[in-house]
N, C-alpha and C positions, 0 to 999 in steps of 0.2 A: 807966380808964374805957371801958365800952363804948358806942360810937356807933352801932352797927346798929341798935338800937331806936329811936332818934332819926331815924335816918336813913329809917326805914321809916315812921315818923308823918310826917316833912316829904314823904315820896312820897304818902302817902295824903292830906293836905292839898292838895298841888299837884294831884293827880288831882281831887279836888272842887272845887278853884277853876277847872278847866278845864270843868266842866259849864256854868256860866253864860255862860263865854265862847263855848262852841259855840253855845248859844241866840243870842247875840248876833249871831254871824256868820250864824246863819239868818235874823236881821231886817233885815239890811244889804240895801237895794234894790240889784240886780245893777247898775245903771246906774251907781252911785255907788262901787264898788269901787275904781275908778282915779281918784277925786277927790282932790285934795290939798287938805286944809283949809287951809293956808298954804303960802306960796312955801317951797321947800327942806325941806318936811316930807315924811315918807312917805305914800303912799296908805294908805288903810284896808287894801286888801289888801296892801300892803308890810309894814304895821303887824303885821298877822295872821301874814304869812309870818316878819317877824322873832321873834315871841315863840315861836313852835314851834321856830325854828332855835335859838334860844338854849337852850331848855329840852334839845333834843337835843344840842346840842355840850357842854353840861354835864355831862348824865350819860354821855356817852362819854368825856369828860375823865376823870370819876371812875372810869369801869369800867377805862380802861387806863391810870391815872395820868398822863396826857398828852393833849393835843390839839393839833394842828397845823393851820392852815388847810387844808391839803391833804387831812386827815382827812375833811373835810367832802364831799368829792367822791362819796361814794356815798349822802349822805343822799337820803331821797327828795324827789322834786318840787323843782325850782326856782321862782322867782318867776315865771319866763316862763311855766310851763305851769299856773298858777294863776290864770287870767285870769275865771274863772266864780266865783259864788258855791258851786255845787255842788262844783266842784274844790276849792274852799278848805275847804269843810265835809268834804269825804272825807279831804282832807290833815289836819286837824285831828283827825279820828276815828282815822286810822290812826297818826298820831303819838302820839295819847294812848294807844292799845294798845300801841304800841313801848315807851313810857315804863313802863308796868306792868309788861310782860315782862323789859324790861333791867333797871329797878329791882328786881325781885324776885330776879334774879340777883346783886345786888351783896351782898358780904360785908363783914365787918369789917375785914379788911385793906384794902379798897378805900377805904371811907367814912372811915378813920382816915390813910391816906397824904397826902404832900403831892402835889398835883396842879399841873402845868403848862401853861398855854394859852398858845398861839403865835396869833398874828394879825399877819402882816407883821412890822413892827419892833416891835410891842406884845408883851409878855410879862406873864403874872400869874401868880400861885401862890397857892393855897389848899390848906385841908386839904379831902377830899372832903366831909365833912359841913359844912363852910363854903359850899362851891361849891354845894352842894344848897339849902341855904339861901339863897345868892344866887339861884338860879334861881327858887325860890319867890317872893321879894320882887320880883324882875324880873318874873314873871307878873302879880303884882299891879298892880305900876305900870302896866304896859303895858294890862291888863284894864280898868283905869280910865280910861286915854285913849281905847280903844275904844269905852267907855261915854258917855265925853264928847262924843265924835264922833258917837254915835247921837243924843244930846240934841241938838246943834248942828243935826241934820237933821230934827228934829222926831219922833224916834222914842223912846219911853220905853224904857229897857234894862231887861234882866231882873234879877229879884231876885238878888244876888250871895249870899243867904244861902240861896236854894234850890238844894240841890246833889242833890236826889232825881233820878233818870234817869227 
């Protein structure tokens, strides 16, 4: 079976799902980015950084067939530098462009291969196509959290079905 057409479709859906998230980031009041909704939870800013980091890590793993925690040292922008809404939004847009470019370069071998992810003592394996699907589901899960947090602070989140730029 050829997985590349499925992977390209997954990446197109992921790209579209990022459009409402970027709109949501733009709606977050700057003074609320570092707010924790509950103790031991990520701040809204940390949650957004996590979303984009997971996407990058997953796509790098698929591209190279493996991902080790230390491979992430070259990923753009750490959470420490993303303290403002403008910085987060700029980061989101640059990662989205990186995803488009990197995903376009993936081939059949990469999406069909077994990928190993290492994070400290934790190791996970998945076929490239499954890892990309996981990234899409992870994005939807956390985008829902961002939208819920917006509602909790009295902001109507953007329509998730409006994927027009």
